[in-house]
C-alpha positions in Angstrom: 0.0 0.0 0.0 1.3 3.5 -0.9 1.8 6.0 1.8 1.9 9.8 1.5 3.4 12.7 3.5 2.0 16.2 3.2 4.2 19.0 4.5 2.6 22.5 4.8 4.3 25.8 5.3 2.6 29.2 5.7 -0.9 30.4 6.2 -4.2 28.8 7.3 -5.4 28.8 3.7 -2.5 26.6 2.8 -3.2 24.4 5.8 -6.8 23.8 4.8 -5.9 23.2 1.2 -3.5 20.6 2.3 -6.1 19.1 4.5 -8.4 18.8 1.5 -5.7 17.1 -0.6 -5.0 14.7 2.3 -8.7 13.8 2.6 -8.8 13.0 -1.1 -5.8 10.7 -0.8 -7.2 8.9 2.3 -10.6 8.5 0.5 -8.7 6.7 -2.2 -7.1 4.4 0.3 -3.7 6.2 0.6 -2.9 6.9 4.2 -1.2 10.2 5.1 1.6 9.8 7.5 3.7 12.3 9.5 7.0 13.7 8.2 9.1 11.6 10.6 8.1 8.5 8.4 9.1 7.7 4.9 6.5 7.6 2.1 5.9 6.8 -1.6 4.2 10.2 -2.3 5.6 13.5 -1.0 3.4 16.7 -1.2 5.0 20.0 -0.3 2.7 23.0 0.0 5.1 26.0 0.1 5.1 29.6 1.3 6.9 32.7 0.0 5.5 35.5 2.2 9.0 36.4 3.2 12.5 35.6 1.8 13.0 33.4 4.8 9.8 31.5 4.0 11.0 30.9 0.4 14.4 29.6 1.7 12.6 27.4 4.2 10.4 25.9 1.4 13.5 25.0 -0.6 15.3 23.6 2.5 12.2 21.5 3.4 12.1 20.2 -0.2 15.7 19.1 0.0 15.2 17.4 3.3 12.2 15.4 2.0 14.0 14.4 -1.2 17.0 13.1 0.9 14.8 11.2 3.2 12.5 9.7 0.5 14.8 8.9 -2.4 12.2 6.8 -4.3 9.1 8.9 -3.7 7.0 10.8 -6.3 7.2 14.6 -5.5 4.4 17.1 -5.9 5.2 20.7 -5.1 2.6 23.5 -4.8 1.9 26.7 -2.9 3.1 30.2 -3.2 6.8 29.5 -3.6 5.9 27.0 -6.3 3.7 29.7 -8.0 6.4 32.3 -7.9 9.6 30.3 -8.4 8.5 27.3 -10.4 11.2 27.8 -13.1 13.9 27.9 -10.4 12.5 24.8 -8.7 12.5 22.9 -12.0 16.2 23.5 -12.3 17.1 22.2 -8.8 19.9 19.7 -9.0 18.2 17.6 -6.3 15.1 17.1 -8.6 17.2 15.9 -11.5 16.1 12.3 -12.4 13.2 12.4 -9.9 9.5 12.0 -10.7 8.1 15.4 -9.8 5.3 17.9 -10.7 4.7 21.5 -9.8 1.2 23.0 -9.4 0.3 26.6 -9.1 -2.2 27.7 -6.5 -5.1 27.7 -8.9 -4.4 24.2 -10.0 -4.3 22.5 -6.6 -7.5 20.7 -7.4 -5.8 18.4 -9.9 -2.9 17.5 -7.6 -4.6 14.8 -5.6 -5.9 13.0 -8.6 -2.5 12.9 -10.2 -0.8 11.8 -7.0 -3.4 9.0 -6.6 -2.8 7.8 -10.2 1.0 8.2 -9.9 1.1 10.5 -12.9 3.0 13.7 -13.3 1.7 16.8 -15.1 3.0 20.2 -13.9 0.4 22.9 -14.1 1.2 26.4 -13.0 -0.4 28.8 -15.5 -0.8 32.6 -15.0 -2.3 33.2 -11.6 -3.1 36.8 -12.5 -5.6 35.6 -15.1 -7.5 33.3 -12.6 -11.2 34.1 -12.5 -12.6 31.3 -10.4 -11.7 29.9 -7.0 -10.2 26.4 -7.0 -12.6 23.8 -5.6 -11.2 21.6 -2.9 -14.2 20.0 -1.2 -13.9 18.0 2.0 -16.2 16.6 4.7 -14.2 16.9 7.9 -11.0 18.0 9.5 -9.6 14.9 11.2 -9.6 15.0 15.0 -10.7 18.7 15.2 -13.9 20.2 16.6 -13.2 23.4 14.6 -13.0 23.3 10.8 -11.7 25.9 8.4 -13.9 26.9 5.5 -12.1 28.8 2.6 -14.7 31.0 1.0 -12.4 33.3 -1.0 -8.9 33.3 -2.6 -6.7 36.1 -3.9 -6.1 39.7 -3.0 -6.5 43.1 -4.8 -4.8 45.3 -2.2 -1.1 45.3 -3.3 0.3 46.5 0.0 3.9 47.6 -0.6 5.5 44.8 1.6 3.4 41.9 0.4 4.0 39.4 -2.4 0.7 37.6 -2.0 -1.3 39.3 -4.7 1.3 38.0 -7.2 1.1 34.4 -6.0 -2.6 34.1 -5.2 -4.0 36.3 -8.0 -7.1 38.5 -8.0 -9.9 38.0 -5.5 -12.2 35.0 -6.3 -15.2 33.8 -4.3 -16.8 30.5 -3.7 -20.5 30.8 -4.7 -22.8 31.1 -1.7 -24.6 27.8 -2.5 -21.3 25.9 -2.4 -20.3 27.6 0.8 -23.5 26.5 2.5 -23.1 23.0 1.0 -19.5 22.7 2.4 -20.6 24.1 5.8 -23.4 21.5 6.0 -21.0 18.7 5.2 -18.8 19.9 8.1 -21.8 20.0 10.4 -22.9 16.5 9.4 -19.4 15.3 10.3 -19.7 16.6 13.8 -17.8 19.9 13.7 -19.2 22.5 16.0 -17.4 25.7 14.7 -16.3 26.8 11.3 -13.7 29.5 10.8 -14.5 31.4 7.6 -11.2 32.2 5.9 -9.6 33.5 2.8 -6.7 35.6 1.6 -8.7 38.8 1.6 -11.9 37.7 3.3 -13.7 41.1 3.1 -13.8 41.0 -0.7 -16.0 37.9 -0.6 -18.8 38.0 -3.2 -17.7 41.2 -5.1 -16.8 39.0 -8.1 -20.0 36.9 -8.0 -23.1 37.5 -10.2 -25.3 38.6 -8.6 -22.9 40.2 -6.2 -22.8 39.0 -2.5 -20.8 40.1 0.5 -19.7 38.7 3.8 -22.8 40.0 5.6 -25.2 38.3 3.2 -23.3 35.1 3.4 -23.3 35.1 7.2 -27.0 35.9 7.2 -27.7 32.8 5.2 -25.2 30.5 7.0 -26.5 31.3 10.5 -30.1 31.0 9.4 -29.5 27.7 7.5 -27.2 26.1 10.1 -28.2 27.3 13.5 -26.4 24.4 15.2 -23.0 25.8 14.0 -20.9 28.6 15.3 -19.0 30.8 12.8 -15.8 32.6 13.5 -14.4 35.3 11.1 -10.6 34.8 10.6 -9.4 38.3 9.5 -10.9 41.5 8.1 -9.5 44.8 7.0 -10.6 47.7 9.1 -12.4 49.5 6.3 -14.5 46.3 5.7 -16.0 46.3 9.2 -19.2 48.3 8.9 -22.4 48.7 10.9 -24.2 46.0 8.9 -21.7 43.4 9.9 -21.5 44.5 13.5 -25.3 44.6 13.8 -25.6 41.0 12.4 -22.8 39.8 14.8 -24.7 41.4 17.7 -28.0 39.8 16.8 -26.9 36.3 15.7 -25.5 34.0 18.4 -24.1 31.8 15.7 -21.4 34.4 15.0 -18.6 34.4 17.6 -17.8 37.8 19.2 -14.2 37.8 18.0 -12.6 39.9 15.2 -9.0 39.9 14.0 -8.1 43.2 12.3 -4.8 44.0 10.6 -3.4 47.4 11.6 0.3 46.9 10.6 1.4 50.3 11.9 0.2 52.8 14.4 1.9 55.7 12.5 0.2 57.4 9.6 3.4 58.0 7.8 4.3 54.3 7.8 0.7 53.3 6.9 1.0 55.5 3.8 4.3 53.9 2.8 2.7 50.5 3.3 -0.1 51.4 0.9 -2.7 50.8 3.6 -5.9 52.5 2.8 -6.9 54.0 6.2 -5.5 56.3 8.9 -5.0 55.7 12.6 -8.0 58.0 13.3 -10.2 55.7 11.1 -8.8 52.6 12.7 -9.5 54.1 16.2 -13.1 54.7 15.2 -13.5 51.1 13.8 -12.4 49.7 17.2 -14.7 52.0 19.1 -17.6 51.1 16.9 -16.9 47.4 17.4 -17.2 47.8 21.1 -20.3 49.9 20.9 -22.1 47.1 19.0 -20.7 44.1 20.9 -19.7 44.4 24.5 -17.1 41.8 25.5 -15.8 41.5 22.0 -12.3 40.1 21.6 -10.1 42.0 19.1 -6.8 40.8 17.8 -4.5 43.1 15.8 -1.7 42.4 13.3 1.3 44.7 13.6 4.6 44.9 11.8 7.8 46.1 13.6 10.6 47.9 11.8 9.1 48.7 8.4 11.6 50.6 6.2 11.9 54.2 7.3 10.3 53.6 10.7 12.2 55.9 13.0 12.4 55.6 16.7 9.9 58.5 16.9 7.5 56.7 14.5 7.7 53.5 16.6 7.1 55.4 19.9 4.1 57.1 18.3 2.8 53.7 17.1 3.2 52.2 20.6 1.3 55.1 22.1 -1.5 54.7 19.6 -1.8 51.0 20.4 -1.8 51.8 24.2 -4.8 54.1 23.6 -6.9 51.3 21.9 -9.1 48.7 23.5 -7.8 45.5 22.0 -7.2 41.9 23.3 -4.0 40.7 21.8 -1.4 41.5 19.0 0.1 39.3 16.4 3.5 40.8 16.1 5.8 40.3 13.1 9.3 41.9 12.6 9.3 43.3 9.0 11.1 40.9 6.7 12.4 42.0 3.3 10.5 40.3 0.5 12.3 40.6 -2.9 9.8 41.6 -5.6 7.9 44.0 -3.4 8.1 47.8 -3.4 9.1 47.9 0.2 12.2 45.8 -0.5 13.6 48.7 -2.5 12.8 51.4 0.0 15.7 53.2 1.7 16.4 53.3 5.5 15.9 49.6 6.1 15.8 49.0 9.9 18.6 46.8 11.3 17.4 43.3 12.3 18.4 43.7 16.0 16.3 46.9 16.2 13.3 45.1 14.5 13.6 42.4 17.1 13.8 44.9 20.0 10.7 46.7 18.8 8.9 43.4 18.3 9.7 42.4 21.9 8.2 45.6 23.2 5.0 45.0 21.2 4.8 41.4 22.4 5.1 42.5 26.0 2.2 44.9 25.4 0.2 42.1 23.8 0.7 39.8 26.8 -0.4 42.6 29.2 -3.6 43.2 27.2 -4.5 39.6 26.9 -4.1 39.0 30.7 -6.2 42.1 31.4 -8.9 40.9 29.1 -8.9 37.4 30.6 -9.2 39.0 34.1 -12.1 41.1 33.0 -14.0 38.0 31.9 -13.7 36.2 35.3 -17.2 35.5 36.8 -18.9 35.6 33.4 -20.5 32.6 31.7 -19.7 31.7 28.1 -20.3 28.8 25.7 -17.0 26.9 25.3 -16.2 24.4 22.6 -14.0 21.8 24.2 -11.5 20.1 21.9 -11.1 16.4 21.3 -7.9 16.1 23.4 -6.9 17.1 26.9 -3.9 19.3 27.8 -0.7 17.9 29.3 -2.3 18.1 32.8 -5.3 16.1 31.9 -7.7 19.1 31.8 -10.3 19.7 29.2 -9.2 22.6 26.9 -11.1 24.9 24.6 -12.0 28.5 23.8 -14.9 30.7 24.7 -17.0 32.3 22.1 -14.9 35.5 22.6 -11.6 33.5 22.4 -10.6 33.1 26.0 -8.3 30.0 26.5 -10.1 27.8 29.0 -9.2 24.7 31.1 -11.9 22.7 33.0 -12.3 19.4 34.8 -14.6 16.8 33.2 -14.9 13.3 32.0 -14.4 12.1 28.5 -18.1 12.4 27.5 -17.5 16.2 27.5 -14.8 16.1 24.8 -15.8 17.6 21.5 -18.8 19.4 23.2 -20.1 22.9 23.4 -21.0 23.7 27.1 -21.8 26.7 29.2 -18.8 27.4 31.4 -18.2 29.9 34.3 -14.8 31.5 34.1 -13.5 31.3 37.7 -9.7 31.9 38.0 -6.7 33.0 36.1 -3.5 31.0 36.7 -0.3 31.3 34.7 -2.0 32.9 31.8 -4.8 30.3 31.5 -8.4 30.7 32.7 -9.8 27.8 34.7 -13.6 27.4 34.4 -16.4 25.3 35.8 -18.8 23.6 33.5 -22.4 24.4 34.3 -24.7 21.3 34.2 
């Protein structure tokens, strides 16, 4: 019997696409094993969001080739999209059976891997007009599933290569989204995370046009047993219509992740971000006006080219003035092929790391303050299928508080009302309410 290994680098969209490919292989009787084993089929889903990610993708490919000298190789993802000609010339691939698939051709990869055939298919991602279909029925061993409803990006931020590797925005038609969501519900999933490359553009390319609000309206009405979490939205895409729906539908989790990237207007303009700090502040305030207890995560870059110490201080002060829950902090990384890579006044790596550490400290403080503010409240918690290292049930509240609780195995993979009692070592301990 053939065995396969799927190795995935990069974003959640890559991860769910790999999961769909893996499900197709397993449905055909080909088990998917972990990377520590050897296999007959190697699938590498690459990333190229930074120069380091591209180098890591090539390094991982070489490792897999050395460990599996007889395996068929299938390479896909953003690095494969952007550097397929370079990959084809790799000395390590000479004499090997391999294929390279662009992001918009991932739907044919599984069938070729199952058949043992090789047919590279990259194409021109900028001409893609439909989202690739990768249907699946379940995420193995998970209570939460990811549902990709959109692909591609039209924003062209100055630091980002993704629009060139994922192409223009394309949306999965609403009927297909509902069908996929229903399949996940029938497989026992309790929560779906709606995700995409630029989620807020959902539906703009469909005929007739739809949007994220109309989709969530249909999903929550059609599948009231499910809970839906929104993965990430640009600040300018969070309007009163969305917030009102979130406030009035218990099926939408009170949690938003909103990229800011910089708290300095000068840097935001250099990044080609289409809002100001004043607009961002109003978005955050409006979110809290509509949904008390809402959790808000923020993406932030440290050390963008030209960011002076004064700019960074201004950015930190701006963040300190906002009511948010946590930060995802990234030191800026040069990505060849982007406008930002050519900008003067690149910030030294040590300084980027110093600034990132300051931001992570602020994030930790805010998360602990938010967790403390939630003590004594009661929330629905989706408990996962596995316990933590101490034997406790683990899960997240609807507003994304990390929870531990005591309970027997019958409570695994369940959604239960839980009182948040104590905060210990950064984790909230709760009591399940019968």
